[in-house]
C-alpha positions, 0 to 999 in steps of 0.5 A, a space after each residue: 500500500 501507499 506508505 502515506 495511507 492513513 490508518 483510517 484509510 487503511 482500515 477502510 480499505 480492508 473493510 472494502 475488500 471484505 465487503 467485496 468478498 461478502 458480495 461474492 458469497 465469501 462472507 468475512 466475519 468481524 473476527 477475520 477483519 480484526 485479525 487482518 488489521 492487527 496482523 498488518 500493523 508494524 512493530 511500533 503497534 505491538 503494545 496496542 496488540 498486547 493490550 487488545 488481547 487483554 480485553 474481554 471478548 465481547 469488547 473486541 469489536 471494530 468499533 472499539 479497535 479503530 479509535 485505539 488505532 487512530 489515537 496511537 497513530 496520532 501519538 506516533 505523529 503520523 509515522 505509521 508504516 503499514 507494510 501491506 500489499 494489495 495482494 496480501 489484503 486479498 489473500 488474507 481475506 480469502 483465507 476461509 475459502 477453498 481452492 475450488 471456490 478461489 478458482 471459480 471466482 478468480 476471473 469474475 472477482 474484478 468484474 463483479 466487484 466493479 459492478 458492486 463497488 460504489 462509483 462516487 465520492 464519500 461526502 465525509 472524507 472526500 475519498 472515492 469508492 465508498 459512501 459516508 455510511 461505510 466511511 471509517 473516519 465517520 464511524 470513528 468520529 461518531 464513536 469519539 464520545 464513547 464513555 469508555 475513555 476520558 481525556 486530559 487536554 492542555 497545551 502540552 499533552 493529551 492524557 487518557 484514562 478509563 472513566 467508567 469502572 465497575 465498583 471495586 471496594 479496594 482502594 489500594 488496587 492498581 488497575 493496568 490501563 492500556 488507554 491511560 497515557 500516565 499513571 494516576 492516583 488520588 492517594 497523596 500519602 503514597 508519594 515520596 516526591 510530589 511537585 506541582 504540574 504548573 501554574 494551571 491544573 490539568 483538567 480531566 474530562 470524564 465520559 459523563 462530562 465531569 471535570 477533575 484536575 491533576 494538580 501534582 506529579 511525582 514518584 511512588 515507591 512500590 513492591 511487586 510480588 512475583 513467585 513469592 519474591 518481593 522487589 521494590 521499584 519506583 514509579 515515576 511521573 505519577 499524576 496526583 488527581 485528588 478526585 480520581 476514583 481508581 489507581 491507574 497503572 499506564 501500560 503505555 507509560 511503562 512501554 515508553 520506558 522500555 517495559 514489555 507486557 503480554 496477556 494470555 487468558 487470565 494472566 498479565 505479565 510485565 517485563 523489565 529488561 527481559 525479566 518478569 517484574 510485575 504479575 497481574 491477573 483478572 479478578 472482576 468484571 473482566 479487569 486485571 489487577 496488578 500484584 503490587 502495593 505502594 510502600 509508605 515511608 515511616 513518616 507517612 504513617 503519622 501526620 508527616 509533612 512533605 513537599 506538596 503543591 501550593 493548591 493543596 496547602 491552600 485547601 488545607 489552610 482553609 483557602 488562605 491567601 496564596 502569598 501568605 502560604 508561600 511566606 510561611 513556607 519560606 520563613 521560620 514562623 511554623 514547621 512542617 509546611 513544605 511547598 513544592 511551588 517555591 521556585 515558581 511562586 511568582 506565577 501564583 499572584 493571580 491564581 484563581 480559585 472558584 471556591 474562594 470567589 463563591 465564599 469570599 467576594 466582598 466590598 472594600 473595607 474601612 481603613 483600619 486603625 494603626 493604634 494597637 495594644 502593646 501586649 497580648 490580652 491587653 485589649 480583646 475585641 468581641 462580637 456575636 454573629 447570628 442567628 444563623 439561617 441553619 442551626 449547627 449539628 450541635 444546635 448552635 444558632 449564633 457565634 461569638 468571635 474574640 480577637 486579641 488586639 495585639 497578636 490577632 489571636 482569635 477564638 470562635 465559640 458557636 453558641 445556642 443563643 446569645 445568653 451563652 456569651 458569659 460562658 464564652 468570656 469565662 473560657 477566654 479569660 481561662 485560656 489567656 491565664 493559661 498562656 500567661 496573660 491577664 486580660 485588661 480590657 474588653 471592647 464590644 458594641 452596645 448589644 443588650 446581652 453585653 450589659 447583663 448583670 452576670 457579665 458585669 460581675 465577671 468583668 468588675 475585677 480589674 477588667 474594663 469593658 469598653 463600648 463602641 458609640 451607638 450606631 457606629 459599629 466601625 469602632 469595633 471594626 476589628 472584631 467584625 472584620 475577623 467575623 467576616 474572615 472566619 465566615 468566608 473561610 468557613 463558607 469556602 471550606 464548606 463549598 469546597 468539601 461539598 458539605 451541608 450548611 449545618 456543619 458551619 460551627 465545625 468549619 468556623 472553629 477550624 477557620 479560627 484555628 487556621 487563621 491563628 497559624 497564618 502570619 500577619 504583615 504587622 507581626 513581621 512574619 510571625 503568626 498570631 499563635 506564636 505571639 500568643 503562646 510563644 511557640 511556633 505552630 506545627 503545620 504537619 497536623 493540618 489536613 484538608 477540611 472534609 477529607 476522608 479519614 479512617 478511625 480505628 475501632 479499638 473496642 466492641 469489635 468482633 474478630 472478623 468485623 471491620 477494624 476501621 470506620 470511614 469518616 470525614 475530618 470536620 475539626 481539630 480537638 483543642 489543646 490536643 494533637 487529635 482530630 474530630 471526625 
């Protein structure tokens, strides 16, 4: 054939020959046509053939084969060299007929084929000899939206992964995928190295049109078991896709690095440098699983800190300002915050986060006073927000927010109603005393609950209660500004985690905890936590609000029941290195 013939034209040619033979009474079933197409492919398509052998029989159709070949042709940049002559085409398609039949039709083949062959030009591909309904380019494009695959598209590359997997409960399983161009996982804790993919996440469009994102790329160490022998390997260039539901091992990526693989019956074998490296077997729904497992470092078994992309820290820190996070990573205000984006920090000045837009958009605030208290607890502002439109999980409808004027240290107290402000103030006084501070002044607006007899009794001993001028809430602006900051951060985390509004109390407490660990410009790189407590904050314990967590069941568990309970992270236990799940 002409070496410039495209894959679509090559397949169409074989299909046309099969049609001619069928018209002559020599029907060619789809299996024969597929076999001819595969055997005509050059060596560079060998991994496509190996992957094809792994498919269930009912999926080995021309409709599924052609898109794979067209995709591989695109990856090979049009260099495909299909060495197949016209005589070879005819000979292969005649393979089922006997010599007598061949002889009877030898002279009449040409005339009858010409009689049956369409004389016009295809309206789709503009090539002569077939109609649009028989055009393989048209058929391939019609099937292009098949939900069996998804694409990740950016200016640099096109990635593909399987989108519609059967439900498989084991989250540790690695599935080999001949259609995936990169290894992919959502298991952040498996990475020994993890870097950002750039200043823009790489969108992954699933077959149902849902878009997820690859936000990191790195290495994962894993163990492979072959004949009871365990060998350690490093899987490089693994994409970190938080929302992907399966761990995908790209056979194409492995082949690009020199690996070879083959599949027979229910067994898949992957070879490295001629030696069997990875073994896999069919286990559910016609899928294969690899006998490998990711190896966690000793640090990954606890709340360790490793270099992760800025976007991950942005979500862990309640969607805090990108610049503040980078300053934290570069400075010494906290420990345990390692960001992989430091070298490209200038690219994040205009970074976009849709959850932040939904949760933080606001009017320009009033100018803040430059006069500050000279020491922690010398002046504490407070205000009560509410009632909220939705009661919290614990029944709270309002929230009291306290902010230290000197350090900016913040307390958030969800309450069932405003009368509980007395309990909140007593807790603030106790917390300040434990940190070695004595509260000198409180400042609030003129709300009637702030003038109650019980509150006056608490504050009458060496504590001054200052009130803002009526109808001038800006005089207590610091508390209100912090109210807005806490509310925006909590709202943004709820939106990002897709959690119900009744979790606002947990989100608000988490927001206050995070705010205390982010440096303020006026503190010259220090955090409110450090100024208030005298200690640096350890950031390694922080996790993304709403992320999945597994709680070990220590008691009341039968021998063969589950050892862990799947939960979600909603808060941090005050004064302890523990999570609320």
